[in-house]
PAVOTI-974609 format. One line per 2 residues: number of its first residue (from 1); their letters; for each residue x, y, z of C-alpha. Coordinates in steps of 0.001 Angstrom, whole numbers. Example, Ala and Ser with C-alpha at 12.3 -4.5 7.8 and 13.67 -1.06 7.14 Angstrom:
// residues 2
1) AS) 12300,-4500,7800 | 13670,-1060,7140
//
This chain:
// residues 769
1) MS) 0,0,0 | 1371,3424,-968
3) LL) 2256,5852,1787 | 1772,8867,-534
5) TP) -1335,11044,-714 | -4328,9751,-2711
7) ER) -4878,11070,-6246 | -1282,12164,-6368
9) LY) -1172,11933,-10166 | -4254,14096,-10491
11) QL) -2795,16594,-8030 | 240,17013,-10300
13) LP) -1927,18547,-13048 | -2120,22326,-13233
15) VI) -5186,23805,-11548 | -6598,25100,-14818
17) HR) -6752,21565,-16268 | -8405,20228,-13138
19) LR) -11026,22969,-13305 | -11806,22266,-16955
21) DG) -11879,18531,-16232 | -14418,19113,-13489
23) EQ) -16624,21124,-15832 | -16776,18112,-18195
25) GA) -17636,15456,-15590 | -14006,14635,-14528
27) PL) -13155,12000,-17188 | -9458,12806,-16813
29) RA) -9686,12294,-13079 | -11242,8861,-13591
31) LL) -8544,7901,-16119 | -5728,8937,-13788
33) AV) -7385,7014,-10945 | -7185,3828,-13004
35) IE) -3557,4551,-13902 | -2770,5306,-10247
37) SE) -4267,1989,-9072 | -1950,124,-11421
39) LE) 980,2281,-10245 | 203,1392,-6638
41) AV) 84,-2303,-7542 | 3564,-2000,-9074
43) EA) 4829,-101,-6033 | 3383,-2703,-3668
45) DT) 4991,-5499,-5660 | 8328,-3663,-5590
47) AR) 8072,-3187,-1833 | 7185,-6851,-1419
49) LY) 10220,-7874,-3481 | 12385,-5708,-1246
51) DN) 10896,-7355,1867 | 11662,-10747,344
53) WF) 15382,-9986,462 | 15351,-10510,4238
55) IE) 14411,-13637,6172 | 12653,-11579,8867
57) TC) 10179,-9949,6460 | 9971,-12297,3479
59) DE) 6883,-14211,2406 | 6723,-17821,3565
61) WT) 7166,-19165,27 | 10587,-17498,-285
63) VP) 12028,-19082,2886 | 13209,-22300,1132
65) YI) 14974,-20230,-1541 | 16891,-18206,1055
67) GD) 17707,-21452,2829 | 19043,-22903,-414
69) LL) 21391,-19930,-778 | 22739,-20657,2706
71) GA) 22976,-24385,2081 | 20478,-25106,4902
73) RP) 19233,-28684,4894 | 15586,-28881,3749
75) IR) 13248,-30117,6464 | 9674,-31364,6388
77) PV) 7187,-28487,6343 | 4575,-28624,9121
79) PS) 2387,-25545,8514 | -693,-27100,10128
81) AG) 1176,-27159,13447 | 2020,-23465,13179
83) VS) 5739,-24227,12849 | 7637,-22318,10172
85) TR) 11065,-23080,8745 | 11874,-19351,9014
87) AW) 13731,-19638,12332 | 15676,-22682,11060
89) VA) 16930,-20673,8060 | 17398,-17385,9949
91) NT) 19660,-18949,12585 | 21678,-21198,10242
93) IA) 24798,-19024,10354 | 24538,-18697,14138
95) YR) 24260,-22485,14380 | 27428,-22943,12375
97) RR) 29425,-20458,14420 | 28726,-22476,17583
99) KG) 28430,-25858,15954 | 28493,-28832,18320
101) TA) 27749,-26920,21508 | 24844,-27792,23756
103) LV) 23332,-24316,23410 | 23149,-24651,19635
105) LE) 21486,-28058,19934 | 18940,-26541,22306
107) QL) 18149,-23612,20016 | 18097,-25985,17055
109) AR) 15497,-28187,18738 | 13367,-25168,19561
111) DV) 13488,-23760,16022 | 12891,-27049,14221
113) TG) 10096,-28461,16391 | 8412,-25327,17718
115) WP) 8420,-26815,21228 | 10273,-25394,24247
117) AA) 13517,-27344,24555 | 16453,-27915,26890
119) AV) 19745,-29635,26065 | 21601,-31689,28675
121) EF) 25176,-32947,28430 | 24893,-36049,30545
123) FQ) 28595,-36313,31331 | 28064,-33330,33636
125) RL) 25601,-35412,35664 | 27932,-38367,36201
127) GT) 29025,-39087,39729 | 32841,-39197,39664
129) TQ) 35716,-39139,42093 | 36969,-35585,42518
131) HM) 40301,-34711,40903 | 42301,-31855,42410
133) NH) 43482,-30636,38995 | 39906,-30422,37707
135) VR) 37614,-29538,40571 | 33924,-29842,39732
137) MR) 31687,-27920,42097 | 28549,-29826,41070
139) PS) 27031,-32307,41033 | 28226,-33980,44171
141) AT) 28566,-37742,44303 | 25791,-38078,46910
143) AS) 22312,-36702,46446 | 21180,-34290,49130
145) VR) 17633,-34873,50342 | 17572,-31904,52710
147) DA) 16483,-29437,50016 | 13039,-30669,48995
149) AT) 12568,-28115,46214 | 15827,-29135,44562
151) AE) 15163,-32835,45017 | 11801,-32423,43315
153) LA) 13573,-31448,40090 | 14744,-35037,39679
155) QV) 11132,-36165,39220 | 9453,-33436,37185
157) SA) 9769,-32784,33431 | 11313,-36240,32936
159) GA) 14389,-35108,34864 | 15353,-32314,32467
161) FD) 16681,-30178,35347 | 17838,-33049,37555
163) PF) 20541,-31616,39891 | 21929,-34949,41147
165) AH) 24868,-37114,40104 | 24179,-40557,38659
167) TL) 26085,-43754,38106 | 27189,-44762,34632
169) EV) 24578,-45984,32147 | 25750,-48114,29230
171) RN) 22680,-47948,26977 | 23167,-46165,23658
173) AA) 21520,-42752,23651 | 20529,-42711,19987
175) TR) 18834,-46124,19884 | 18061,-47193,23456
177) GG) 17370,-43924,25225 | 20492,-44070,27357
179) RF) 21361,-41006,29388 | 24173,-40881,31931
181) NI) 27350,-41518,29967 | 30194,-39413,28616
183) PN) 29150,-39261,24920 | 25418,-38841,25543
185) VG) 23438,-35637,24969 | 19734,-35383,25767
187) LY) 17199,-33019,24216 | 14086,-32506,26333
189) LW) 10932,-31246,24620 | 7744,-29862,26205
191) RL) 4800,-30776,23965 | 1961,-29404,26100
193) RS) 993,-25789,25546 | 387,-23093,28111
195) QQ) -2923,-21264,27551 | -2713,-17919,29342
197) LG) -5868,-15929,30114 | -6076,-12618,31899
199) IG) -4823,-9078,31437 | -5308,-5754,33182
201) DP) -6322,-4639,36649 | -9918,-4264,37930
203) GA) -8813,-1159,39801 | -7977,716,36571
205) PA) -11266,1751,34884 | -9411,3154,31871
207) DM) -8133,-350,31062 | -11488,-2141,31274
209) AT) -11939,-2015,27491 | -9032,-4433,27052
211) AD) -8949,-6181,30463 | -9794,-9841,30938
213) FI) -10044,-12237,33880 | -10963,-15828,34672
215) SA) -13733,-16505,37168 | -12909,-18981,39919
217) RL) -15728,-21380,40791 | -16997,-22174,44292
219) NA) -17997,-25776,45000 | -20277,-27216,47669
221) EG) -17370,-27842,50067 | -16337,-24178,50101
223) IW) -13328,-24666,47823 | -12771,-22388,44860
225) HM) -11644,-24026,41609 | -9348,-21958,39439
227) HP) -10980,-23383,36329 | -14286,-21676,35512
229) AG) -15983,-25033,34840 | -15319,-26087,38430
231) VD) -12950,-28942,37584 | -9495,-29719,38901
233) AP) -6895,-28445,36434 | -3204,-27871,37237
235) LF) -1726,-24434,36692 | 1006,-24031,34108
237) NT) 3969,-21769,33745 | 3809,-19118,31044
239) PR) 7159,-19569,29244 | 9400,-16550,29329
241) TE) 10768,-16225,25814 | 14506,-16052,25318
243) TG) 15165,-13185,22937 | 18157,-11625,21226
245) SS) 21591,-13076,21821 | 20457,-14872,24994
247) AI) 18403,-17236,22845 | 21549,-18979,21708
249) TQ) 24029,-18097,24461 | 22016,-19032,27558
251) AA) 20709,-22458,28485 | 16966,-22844,28966
253) RE) 15743,-22872,32523 | 12535,-23983,34116
255) EN) 10847,-20616,33609 | 11403,-20931,29829
257) TS) 9291,-24074,29509 | 5556,-24843,29355
259) AP) 5563,-27102,32405 | 3146,-27310,35342
261) LR) 4015,-24936,38163 | 5878,-26628,40995
263) EL) 4501,-26140,44489 | 7866,-26164,46263
265) AL) 9465,-23720,43820 | 6715,-21130,44282
267) HE) 6575,-21805,48027 | 10258,-20955,48415
269) EL) 9901,-17777,46349 | 6934,-16559,48381
271) ER) 8664,-17416,51655 | 11632,-15268,50621
273) LR) 9275,-12417,49753 | 7616,-12679,53164
275) AG) 11025,-12651,54831 | 12123,-9588,52828
277) QP) 14980,-11406,51072 | 15582,-9834,47625
279) EP) 18063,-12499,46524 | 17811,-14707,44655
281) AP) 15260,-12845,42571 | 11956,-14635,41923
283) RF) 11779,-16527,38636 | 8044,-17179,38578
285) MT) 6312,-14727,40920 | 8160,-11682,39640
287) ER) 6938,-8231,40550 | 6405,-7111,36960
289) DP) 5037,-10274,35371 | 4013,-12988,37871
291) VL) 2753,-16303,36494 | -337,-15984,38657
293) RC) -2465,-13124,39972 | -5512,-13421,42246
295) FV) -8192,-10785,42806 | -10665,-11248,45676
297) QL) -13881,-9384,46409 | -15169,-9492,49964
299) AG) -18651,-8651,51205 | -19344,-4919,50885
301) ET) -16770,-4328,48145 | -17639,-3389,44572
303) LP) -14665,-4900,42734 | -12110,-7632,43423
305) VE) -8810,-6402,44836 | -5492,-8055,44073
307) VP) -3994,-10218,46795 | -332,-9319,47350
309) RE) 2178,-11993,46534 | 3275,-12128,50169
311) DI) -245,-13170,51232 | -375,-16241,49019
313) CI) 361,-19602,50617 | 1174,-22736,48623
315) CE) -259,-25974,49992 | -2386,-28971,49111
317) IP) -6169,-28688,49365 | -7604,-32189,49099
319) DT) -11028,-31318,50538 | -11111,-28429,52985
321) VE) -8500,-26161,54470 | -8474,-23737,57373
323) LA) -5987,-20896,57568 | -5144,-19153,60820
325) IP) -3208,-16189,59395 | -4433,-12722,60377
327) TP) -3874,-10821,57108 | -7212,-9762,55583
329) RV) -6820,-11385,52187 | -4697,-14438,52726
331) LA) -5400,-17342,50434 | -4070,-20856,49951
333) LD) -3270,-22237,46508 | -3122,-25841,45393
335) LR) -1238,-25590,42108 | -1520,-29282,41258
337) RG) -5309,-29383,41575 | -5972,-25745,40721
339) RI) -7833,-24943,43954 | -8059,-21925,46270
341) GF) -8902,-21878,49955 | -9666,-18935,52275
343) PA) -9924,-18523,56043 | -13378,-19413,57277
345) AL) -13882,-15885,58651 | -13632,-14290,55187
347) DV) -16872,-13699,53301 | -15550,-14082,49761
349) QR) -17987,-13029,47026 | -15943,-13281,43834
351) VW) -12491,-14431,42768 | -10871,-13335,39503
353) LH) -7622,-14673,38155 | -4804,-14257,35684
355) AA) -3559,-17798,35160 | -2496,-20377,32586
357) HG) -3732,-23907,32077 | -2182,-26582,29887
359) SV) -3525,-28152,26713 | -2384,-30505,23984
361) AD) -3323,-28233,21087 | -5200,-25078,20170
363) IG) -8631,-26671,20243 | -11611,-26062,22475
365) GG) -11177,-22291,22674 | -8709,-20003,24387
367) AY) -6745,-16799,24027 | -5088,-17962,20808
369) DR) -6025,-16456,17429 | -9162,-18062,15944
371) GT) -9456,-15732,12973 | -9072,-18520,10417
373) AV) -12245,-20207,11684 | -14128,-16879,11587
375) RA) -13084,-16307,7982 | -14206,-19828,7070
377) AN) -17559,-19198,8770 | -17889,-15961,6855
379) LA) -17491,-17816,3564 | -19914,-20551,4658
381) AE) -22550,-18008,5695 | -22374,-16083,2432
383) GS) -21993,-19094,142 | -18431,-18182,-924
385) TI) -19682,-15054,-2713 | -17496,-12597,-777
387) EE) -13890,-12102,199 | -13095,-13806,3492
389) DL) -12130,-10537,5268 | -14822,-8349,3692
391) GG) -18605,-8430,3744 | -20719,-10825,5737
393) FH) -19726,-10675,9403 | -17060,-8071,8540
395) DA) -19394,-5748,6665 | -19602,-2192,7963
397) QV) -23417,-2443,8024 | -23558,-5650,10054
399) WQ) -25626,-5687,13246 | -22982,-6032,15966
401) VG) -23102,-5790,19748 | -20690,-6601,22550
403) VS) -21060,-8368,25889 | -18863,-7193,28739
405) HL) -18952,-7997,32438 | -16396,-5244,33097
407) MP) -17851,-2190,31344 | -21301,-645,31863
409) GN) -23836,-1479,29174 | -25592,1154,27086
411) GS) -28594,-898,25949 | -27753,-573,22267
413) TL) -24252,-1815,21419 | -22949,-3040,24786
415) FP) -24776,-5458,27096 | -23934,-6849,30547
417) SL) -24865,-10469,29740 | -25212,-12859,26844
419) RA) -28948,-13202,27538 | -29491,-9455,27052
421) AV) -27539,-9475,23781 | -29470,-12487,22468
423) QA) -32774,-10833,23340 | -31693,-7823,21280
425) WN) -30838,-10154,18377 | -34183,-11937,18595
427) AQ) -35887,-8581,18020 | -34101,-8093,14671
429) PA) -36001,-8651,11379 | -35414,-11692,9155
431) GQ) -32521,-11538,6731 | -30176,-9879,9216
433) TG) -26476,-10689,9599 | -25320,-10248,13176
435) VI) -22282,-10567,15441 | -22237,-10842,19233
437) VV) -18718,-10384,20617 | -18233,-11654,24176
439) MD) -15347,-9453,25235 | -14028,-11156,28380
441) SL) -13560,-14605,29939 | -15635,-14075,33086
443) SD) -18334,-16646,33780 | -21937,-15950,32807
445) ID) -24006,-18325,34958 | -27713,-18341,34136
447) DA) -29608,-21382,35415 | -33010,-19691,35550
449) SA) -34412,-20725,32168 | -33191,-21769,28751
451) LE) -31572,-19056,26647 | -33254,-19275,23255
453) IE) -31485,-17980,20140 | -33893,-17513,17243
455) IP) -32553,-17791,13697 | -35070,-16418,11177
457) EA) -35015,-17066,7451 | -31875,-15836,5624
459) SQ) -30323,-14678,8931 | -26804,-15467,10108
461) LL) -25508,-14922,13632 | -21950,-15278,14905
463) VV) -21356,-15461,18662 | -17612,-15131,19203
465) AG) -15291,-14665,22167 | -12815,-11941,21323
467) QW) -12059,-8247,21237 | -14019,-5359,19766
469) PL) -11375,-2644,19836 | -11984,1071,19854
471) QP) -10912,2826,16662 | -10346,6541,15841
473) IP) -13317,8368,14333 | -12406,9853,10924
475) GA) -12698,13640,10911 | -13318,13844,14669
477) PP) -11054,15599,17194 | -7949,13653,18316
479) GS) -8765,11042,20935 | -12299,10420,19669
481) VE) -12866,6690,19325 | -15743,4314,18627
483) RV) -16420,624,18037 | -16947,-9,14340
485) PG) -19313,-2829,13288 | -17570,-5611,11426
487) RF) -14224,-4943,13094 | -13503,-7537,15761
489) EA) -10740,-10019,16642 | -11343,-13626,17679
491) RQ) -8615,-13884,20321 | -7589,-13023,23919
493) AR) -10802,-14360,25475 | -12682,-17592,26171
495) AH) -16259,-16840,27129 | -17899,-19137,29694
497) WQ) -21663,-19675,29697 | -23431,-22040,32084
499) GR) -27067,-22802,31476 | -29468,-24259,28981
501) LQ) -28940,-23013,25449 | -31581,-23565,22766
503) VR) -31216,-22684,19089 | -34466,-22508,17135
505) GT) -34812,-21959,13421 | -38013,-20022,12642
507) AT) -37906,-20200,8834 | -40796,-21837,7010
509) AG) -40379,-25337,5622 | -40019,-24089,2035
511) AA) -37570,-21261,2777 | -34618,-21090,369
513) DP) -32212,-20068,3162 | -33174,-21353,6642
515) GA) -30449,-19340,8406 | -27264,-20198,10314
517) LF) -25671,-19903,13753 | -21910,-19911,14298
519) LN) -20312,-20243,17753 | -16593,-19519,18158
521) GL) -14373,-19678,21224 | -17061,-20435,23810
523) LL) -16969,-22673,26878 | -20548,-23949,27163
525) QG) -21537,-25818,30305 | -24954,-27330,29957
527) PL) -27213,-28837,27307 | -27393,-27355,23824
529) LA) -30601,-28094,21891 | -31139,-27284,18202
531) SG) -34661,-27402,16808 | -36804,-25998,14040
533) NL) -35879,-25310,10419 | -32196,-24386,10723
535) GQ) -29652,-24400,7890 | -26288,-24435,9657
537) LE) -25065,-24858,13216 | -21292,-24620,13665
539) LA) -19214,-24927,16831 | -15641,-23883,16105
541) HC) -12985,-23835,18840 | -15697,-24436,21429
543) TL) -15951,-26673,24484 | -19331,-28195,25275
545) LP) -19321,-29827,28709 | -21950,-32073,30280
547) DT) -23701,-30672,33315 | -25571,-33295,35324
549) VL) -27192,-30602,37471 | -29070,-29296,34435
551) GA) -30192,-32712,33218 | -29208,-33438,29591
553) QH) -25568,-34085,29063 | -25044,-33523,25359
555) LQ) -25726,-31565,22198 | -29163,-32555,20919
557) VG) -30641,-31959,17483 | -34404,-32312,17224
559) AQ) -36205,-34505,14740 | -37570,-31611,12642
561) SP) -34331,-30215,11185 | -33953,-32027,7846
563) RL) -31910,-29255,6207 | -29443,-28777,9034
565) EL) -25711,-29052,8522 | -24034,-29575,11897
567) RL) -20302,-28875,12144 | -17865,-29440,15022
569) LQ) -14489,-27881,14238 | -11457,-27850,16582
571) SL) -13786,-28434,19511 | -14107,-30513,22674
573) CA) -17627,-31854,22877 | -19821,-33919,25164
575) PV) -21904,-36679,23524 | -23937,-35607,20489
577) AV) -27414,-36958,19646 | -29164,-36259,16330
579) AG) -32744,-37484,16607 | -33866,-37266,12984
581) PV) -32563,-36934,9424 | -30284,-33970,8721
583) RR) -28357,-32930,5646 | -24927,-33697,7096
585) VQ) -22925,-33943,10314 | -19312,-32884,9960
587) AA) -16568,-33057,12583 | -12910,-32135,12151
589) DS) -9931,-31876,14531 | -12202,-32476,17522
591) IV) -12656,-34740,20535 | -16225,-35986,20951
593) GL) -17633,-37867,23928 | -16292,-35969,26942
595) GL) -17406,-37566,30184 | -17595,-41115,28828
597) ES) -15425,-43740,30457 | -13143,-46056,28517
599) GA) -15039,-49070,27213 | -18425,-47485,27820
601) AD) -21289,-48552,25547 | -22795,-45053,25531
603) PA) -22714,-43214,22183 | -20332,-40336,21618
605) LD) -22088,-39481,18349 | -25560,-40928,17844
607) AP) -26893,-39990,14395 | -28558,-43103,12914
609) EA) -30332,-41078,10205 | -27472,-38771,9205
611) AL) -24510,-38881,6852 | -21288,-38377,8801
613) DL) -18140,-36707,7450 | -15402,-37146,10066
615) QR) -11840,-35883,9654 | -9052,-36115,12241
617) CS) -11239,-36731,15292 | -11091,-38812,18460
619) FF) -14320,-40408,19703 | -14614,-41627,23297
621) GV) -17748,-43680,22742 | -19923,-45528,20244
623) VN) -20656,-43868,16880 | -23936,-44593,15056
625) AL) -24533,-43322,11520 | -26620,-43777,8411
627) SL) -23540,-43494,6178 | -19935,-42744,6980
629) NA) -16908,-41059,5470 | -13956,-40890,7851
631) SD) -10238,-40233,7642 | -7462,-40097,10260
633) CI) -9890,-40801,13104 | -9706,-42806,16314
635) FD) -12885,-44632,17290 | -12422,-45820,20852
637) AP) -15632,-47875,20730 | -17481,-49745,17968
639) VQ) -18854,-47859,14956 | -22137,-48811,13299
641) AQ) -23016,-47518,9822 | -26274,-48710,8283
643) RR) -25436,-47991,4635 | -22100,-49664,4139
645) QV) -22225,-49751,356 | -21354,-46017,246
647) GC) -18582,-44126,1952 | -15080,-45063,3041
649) VR) -12975,-45175,6201 | -9300,-44304,5662
651) FS) -6212,-44288,7873 | -8257,-44721,11040
653) YV) -8430,-46964,14065 | -11668,-48955,13870
655) PP) -12464,-51455,16655 | -12922,-55037,15435
657) AS) -16641,-55204,16316 | -17473,-52272,14024
659) QV) -19644,-52358,10906 | -18375,-49704,8508
661) PR) -17956,-49163,4740 | -14851,-50323,2934
663) RY) -11632,-49637,4806 | -8320,-48404,3479
665) RC) -5184,-48808,5616 | -7108,-48907,8883
667) QP) -5851,-50434,12102 | -5809,-53059,13496
669) QL) -6993,-54690,10262 | -3931,-53575,8259
671) ET) -1403,-54836,10813 | -3305,-58115,11119
673) EV) -3146,-58657,7355 | 574,-57841,7274
675) RI) 1438,-60281,10055 | -759,-63088,8727
677) AA) 783,-62635,5267 | 4212,-63126,6852
679) LP) 3200,-66502,8299 | 4181,-69694,6482
681) AT) 1691,-70984,3939 | 1069,-73967,6195
683) AS) -60,-71828,9142 | -3195,-73142,10785
685) AA) -6358,-71216,11532 | -5480,-71308,15242
687) EK) -2128,-69604,14541 | -3842,-66922,12494
689) DA) -6382,-66370,15255 | -3528,-66004,17759
691) VR) -1895,-63360,15556 | -5197,-61550,15184
693) AD) -5785,-61564,18946 | -2260,-60321,19627
695) VE) -2625,-57437,17178 | -6005,-56406,18559
697) AT) -4570,-56386,22087 | -1485,-54311,21236
699) VR) -2399,-52105,18263 | -4975,-49909,19943
701) PL) -5082,-46283,21092 | -3778,-45439,24559
703) FV) -4641,-41964,25801 | -2774,-40151,28544
705) SR) -6096,-38807,29794 | -9792,-38745,28896
707) TY) -10736,-36292,31654 | -11578,-32676,30934
709) GD) -9304,-30400,32935 | -6308,-32667,32518
711) PA) -3829,-30864,30240 | -3050,-34111,28373
713) LG) -6679,-34720,27364 | -6702,-36702,24117
715) QL) -2914,-37035,23893 | -1608,-40428,22824
717) EL) 815,-42125,25183 | 4382,-42637,23998
719) RC) 3937,-46375,24496 | 965,-46379,22134
721) AL) 1524,-48564,19071 | 3569,-46953,16313
723) QI) 849,-47930,13837 | -1451,-45493,15652
725) RT) 1085,-42744,16339 | 2158,-42597,12682
727) GA) -902,-44091,11002 | -2575,-40996,9540
729) AS) -2474,-40254,5829 | 156,-37568,6457
731) GA) 2340,-39892,8520 | 1298,-38150,11733
733) EM) -775,-39646,14534 | -4424,-40523,14103
735) GA) -7060,-38544,15896 | -7641,-34952,16946
737) CE) -3925,-34160,17276 | -3034,-35114,13693
739) HL) -2560,-31471,12719 | 279,-31153,15243
741) QQ) 2455,-33339,12961 | 4465,-34547,15954
743) PQ) 6288,-37443,14210 | 7415,-35088,11448
745) RE) 8705,-32542,13938 | 10631,-35201,15819
747) AN) 12044,-36546,12537 | 13126,-33026,11527
749) LR) 15033,-32730,14781 | 16798,-36064,14354
751) DA) 17810,-35120,10803 | 19149,-31735,11914
753) LN) 21149,-33312,14738 | 23186,-35274,12185
755) EY) 24615,-31992,10926 | 25229,-30175,14196
757) LR) 26106,-32959,16655 | 29796,-33186,17515
759) LG) 31734,-36240,16315 | 31590,-39106,18788
761) LA) 28474,-37902,20601 | 25081,-39598,20591
763) AS) 21825,-37702,21076 | 18473,-38845,22443
765) VH) 15095,-37106,22466 | 13009,-37087,25658
767) FA) 9477,-35725,25987 | 9095,-33850,29246
769) N) 5288,-33967,29119
//
């Protein structure tokens, strides 16, 4: 885009010619405008070519060409995981200058995989007899058990920061995972992500437009959960990024990783703060950017007030806790369970937080950018007749309102609750396109009655958690700002709604466009019911949790929605039931069946009259369908498709008792066929049955966790069969985490190590979580 004034060519003409041109209808002005648009296109292309000279500003497609000029080894692209080869190419010269050092291997692992990494030279952790000509201050030959916080490091993060000396280990590092030996180097990788929510201070009204907090949840025993859904969820560290020269000259420490917060580490830091000891400086609970902030509102107060760091106690809270400390706002934190306890004498009304929880991937909603899903919804709503960033939900004439629990509502564009905003939408005429932006992550608990969203004919509504920023008003005095319809950002918030939610399509049976509802970035706790003549219902980056208090535990589609297209995209969802025929049910990059136990016979997706299109999903229960197309999926329980003469199941795990259409490279069937084919021609039926039973017992998915709130929800265990972990069409793992491309990232690292590992050393890769 040109930085010069508009109509600059026309402004170069003498005034007399511009006056005469205006008298004749300005044909010359129109001609020069066309010429100027082409000139600006040439200028933009020239500027883009100049940007492409530099690795920091070049387009992604030029990165391999710059790498080729440097002689950088090509690596497997993994764009779906959000990992670019830009850092690998940009740091190639720096790698070579420090080739073979542990710091380069650490930075190399971080750049190639996109995961936080730490390199360990295991010879430094060998217990040896001290030599007076080469005195080693640490580690000592005998482990000290007096310092509990230091001893804990030997057990967490797979021992990445283990401070103790060890006896010699003779296993090979590259092939057998050996560690403590002179030639061995270990690279520790943290696969889980830290999802940080919270910004601002409730005591600063000027910042309320951009502030955000998490609501803690009080349970029946008087314990506050730090997760808004009221579940136990450990708190995670927000990694402090190594920047500049320190990224390659300083070894990673615990505060640079996405690991769960350690109780003893934070306890020691807070004890030093209480004792007034400035050294050593805190690494987690720093004054400027602590990993955790708590705001408490007592009876009679209007807003929560931050609890000083010195008044926070770290402990375990299994059920109840009583504190006998006189400070007015003391609180106890259980980092492992994510719980808060207060003295019984305190009348606590509300608790707000800035905190981070862990997750396997960017699914289910969070502070991460969800703009791609909004653009896709925009195209789906308008039938691909507009540009993805223009028109539709981004049109300047769109009906748009915001929901904020932090700013006062005005009754027209800003509402204090989702119910009030939906009621305003329900009053709109048919054919309207609307956006409701939920602008913070505070809980909206409404158990009184079902919240009904009406979708009239030819109407589209997007309910999205995000930001609706203030923008300068053109032509107004400096400092004048307003919120412009169509200008919003799907990030920095995860809205939480608890209650019954009902979506009802009001279009007539013969309507050409029955209307659509799109939900993005929401945490929904309670039943969701869709009924009436509805065209589209999409949940993108949403979490739908069962709530036994409210009765129904799943997403339900009524029997009178034959034209509905139901989509679950990058979501975590409780069981889904589709009562009647619908046009299609689509799920992609999602986990369906939250709350179901392993081996349960309950359905995760029950749609016996619907055609299913399933891509890269994990199902924790039975799946029933009319017809089925599936790829890269994990079905943890049997699948039943009635019409098996149509459709196909590809690169998926399908339990043996399933009845599905034709299969292509599915497990355990594929592995069974391979092993039986390797048997001698004289093998008996009993031998083949033994092979089949062995394969079915070993080649099956093993999840680290199936419980919501656990950061490893849906993650495959490392001991899971290789046929599952690399069985997708792309060579990645099957299931909802396929897009992470974890086998490819690990393979990229092993290939890069061949170039930068010193002669005679052997490297091993260890996953810290």
